[in-house]
C-alpha positions as CSV (number, residue, x, y, z in Angstrom):
1,M,87.6,82.7,128.8
2,E,86.2,86.2,129.3
3,K,87.8,88.8,127.1
4,R,89.4,90.9,129.9
5,E,91.0,87.7,131.3
6,R,92.3,86.9,127.8
7,I,93.7,90.3,127.3
8,R,95.5,90.1,130.7
9,K,97.1,86.8,129.6
10,I,98.1,88.2,126.2
11,I,99.6,91.3,127.8
12,E,101.7,89.1,130.1
13,I,103.0,87.0,127.3
14,L,103.9,89.9,125.1
15,K,105.6,91.7,128.0
16,D,107.7,88.7,128.6
17,R,108.7,88.4,124.9
18,Y,109.2,92.1,124.3
19,P,110.2,93.6,127.6
20,D,111.4,97.0,126.2
21,P,109.1,98.0,123.3
22,K,109.9,101.2,121.5
23,C,108.8,103.1,118.5
24,S,111.1,102.0,115.6
25,L,111.2,105.6,114.2
26,E,114.4,107.4,115.2
27,Y,114.0,111.0,116.6
28,S,115.5,113.2,119.3
29,D,112.6,115.6,120.0
30,P,108.8,115.6,119.8
31,F,108.6,117.5,116.5
32,Q,111.0,115.1,114.9
33,L,108.8,112.2,115.9
34,L,105.8,114.1,114.4
35,V,107.7,114.6,111.1
36,A,108.9,111.0,111.1
37,T,105.4,109.7,111.7
38,R,104.0,111.8,108.8
39,L,106.8,110.5,106.5
40,A,105.9,106.9,107.5
41,A,102.5,107.0,105.9
42,Q,102.5,104.3,103.2
43,C,106.3,104.0,103.8
44,T,108.3,101.7,106.0
45,D,109.9,102.9,109.2
46,A,113.2,101.6,107.9
47,R,113.0,103.8,104.8
48,V,112.0,106.8,107.0
49,N,115.0,106.2,109.3
50,M,117.3,106.3,106.2
51,I,115.8,109.7,105.2
52,T,115.6,111.6,108.5
53,P,119.3,112.0,109.5
54,A,120.0,114.3,106.6
55,L,116.6,115.9,106.9
56,F,117.0,116.7,110.6
57,E,120.6,117.9,110.0
58,R,119.3,120.3,107.4
59,Y,116.3,121.5,109.5
60,P,117.4,121.1,113.2
61,A,114.6,123.1,114.7
62,I,110.8,123.5,114.1
63,E,111.5,127.1,112.9
64,D,113.7,125.7,110.1
65,F,110.9,123.5,108.9
66,A,108.5,126.4,109.0
67,N,110.8,128.4,106.8
68,A,111.9,125.6,104.5
69,E,111.7,125.9,100.7
70,L,109.1,123.3,99.6
71,S,111.2,122.3,96.7
72,E,114.2,121.5,98.8
73,L,112.1,119.7,101.5
74,E,110.5,117.6,98.7
75,Q,113.9,116.6,97.4
76,L,115.1,115.5,100.8
77,I,112.0,113.3,101.4
78,H,111.4,112.2,97.8
79,S,112.2,108.5,98.4
80,C,109.5,108.0,101.0
81,G,106.7,108.6,98.5
82,L,103.8,111.1,98.4
83,Y,106.6,113.6,99.0
84,R,104.8,116.7,97.7
85,T,101.8,116.2,100.1
86,K,104.1,115.2,103.0
87,A,106.4,118.2,102.5
88,R,103.4,120.6,102.4
89,D,101.9,119.1,105.5
90,I,105.2,119.2,107.4
91,K,105.9,122.8,106.6
92,A,102.3,123.8,107.4
93,M,102.2,121.9,110.7
94,A,105.5,123.6,111.8
95,K,104.0,127.0,111.0
96,M,100.8,126.2,112.9
97,I,102.6,124.8,116.0
98,I,104.6,128.0,116.1
99,G,101.7,130.4,115.4
100,V,98.9,128.7,117.3
101,Y,100.7,126.7,120.0
102,G,103.7,128.8,120.8
103,G,106.1,126.3,119.4
104,V,104.9,123.5,121.8
105,I,103.5,120.3,120.4
106,P,99.9,119.9,121.6
107,D,99.4,117.1,124.2
108,T,95.8,116.0,123.3
109,I,94.4,114.1,120.4
110,E,91.8,116.7,119.8
111,E,94.4,119.5,119.3
112,L,96.9,117.3,117.5
113,T,94.4,116.3,114.9
114,K,93.9,119.9,114.0
115,L,97.4,119.9,112.6
116,P,97.8,119.4,108.8
117,G,98.3,115.8,107.9
118,V,97.9,114.5,111.5
119,G,95.3,111.8,112.1
120,R,94.4,109.8,115.2
121,K,97.1,107.2,114.7
122,T,99.8,109.9,114.7
123,A,98.1,111.8,117.5
124,N,97.9,108.7,119.7
125,L,101.6,108.0,119.1
126,I,102.6,111.6,120.2
127,V,100.3,111.6,123.2
128,G,101.6,108.2,124.3
129,D,105.3,108.3,123.5
130,V,105.9,112.0,124.2
131,Y,103.5,112.8,127.0
132,G,103.1,109.4,128.6
133,K,99.3,109.4,128.4
134,P,97.2,106.3,127.7
135,A,97.0,105.9,123.9
136,V,96.1,103.3,121.3
137,V,97.9,103.5,118.0
138,A,95.6,101.6,115.6
139,D,98.1,100.9,112.9
140,T,98.0,98.0,110.4
141,H,99.6,95.6,112.9
142,C,97.3,96.6,115.7
143,I,94.2,96.3,113.5
144,R,95.2,92.9,112.0
145,I,96.3,91.2,115.2
146,S,93.6,92.6,117.4
147,N,91.0,91.2,115.0
148,R,92.7,87.8,114.8
149,L,92.9,87.6,118.6
150,G,89.2,88.5,118.8
151,L,89.8,91.6,120.8
152,C,87.9,93.7,118.3
153,S,85.6,93.1,115.4
154,T,86.2,95.9,112.9
155,K,88.9,97.0,110.5
156,N,88.0,100.7,111.0
157,P,91.0,102.3,112.9
158,Y,88.9,104.6,115.0
159,K,86.5,101.8,116.1
160,V,89.5,99.5,116.8
161,E,90.9,102.3,119.0
162,K,87.6,102.7,120.9
163,Q,87.2,98.9,121.4
164,L,90.7,98.4,122.7
165,R,90.4,101.4,125.0
166,K,87.5,99.6,126.7
167,I,89.5,96.4,127.5
168,L,93.2,97.5,127.8
169,P,94.4,98.7,131.2
170,P,95.3,102.4,130.5
171,E,98.8,102.0,131.9
172,E,99.5,99.1,129.4
173,S,98.0,100.5,126.2
174,N,101.0,102.4,124.8
175,D,103.4,99.5,125.2
176,F,100.8,97.0,124.1
177,C,100.5,98.7,120.7
178,H,104.3,98.8,120.3
179,R,104.5,95.1,121.2
180,L,101.9,94.3,118.6
181,V,104.2,95.9,115.9
182,L,107.1,93.7,117.0
183,F,104.9,90.6,117.3
184,G,103.4,91.3,113.8
185,R,106.8,91.6,112.2
186,E,108.2,88.5,113.9
187,I,105.3,86.1,114.0
188,C,101.8,87.3,113.1
189,S,102.5,88.6,109.6
190,A,99.7,89.6,107.3
191,R,100.2,86.8,104.7
192,S,102.0,84.0,106.6
193,P,101.3,84.0,110.3
194,R,103.6,81.5,112.1
195,C,100.9,79.9,114.2
196,E,103.1,76.9,114.9
197,I,105.5,79.0,117.1
198,C,103.0,81.6,118.3
199,P,103.1,82.2,122.0
200,L,99.5,83.5,121.9
201,A,98.1,80.4,120.1
202,D,96.1,79.2,123.1
203,Y,94.3,82.6,123.3
204,C,93.8,83.1,119.6
205,P,90.5,82.0,118.0
206,S,92.1,82.5,114.6
207,N,94.9,80.0,115.3
208,C,95.1,78.1,112.0
209,L,96.4,75.0,113.8
210,L,93.2,74.7,115.7
211,S,90.8,75.9,113.1
212,G,92.4,73.8,110.3
213,K,92.5,76.8,107.9
214,A,94.7,79.7,107.2
215,V,94.1,83.0,109.0
């Protein structure tokens, strides 16, 4: 089956299984999503969601983050790991957004990646979830599952993003990536994929039931 036909089938199956995919990070404005995503680096979304209610109560506006005392900010985010680097980046990105962008979160990957601590994965999430533009968030689930499905052939996040952009319908790309996260958590895990119940088994060249070996 041609790759574009396979991706169409895969999209249909995932849409049926996960009809309302959303980012699992909890936020109420674009800057809060930016902060939460920075905190999520090498940390689970569940842990971040435990931290952010108190954090956003203490700093309700971007100006509050820009003026925050680093020591206090570090203390509030301590349990998410790498807290010194993350606190420094969050404060610096708040100051840059205010000083350079007039307090408005940029709406392009090129401008977003100029912000301290913001890479393409975070930039794609903001562009897609906040501004509704086509985006590909190449996180660990996306990279792992896309390779297993034969949709890409690299573990490099930027190359995965580029390869998926070539085959994904632009209007489906944002939700597709969110669905891969849900699918990865439920079925296609890193260590023990549940191929025996996988709805994508017929379209997966890595299906261990067909190949006779573990993924």
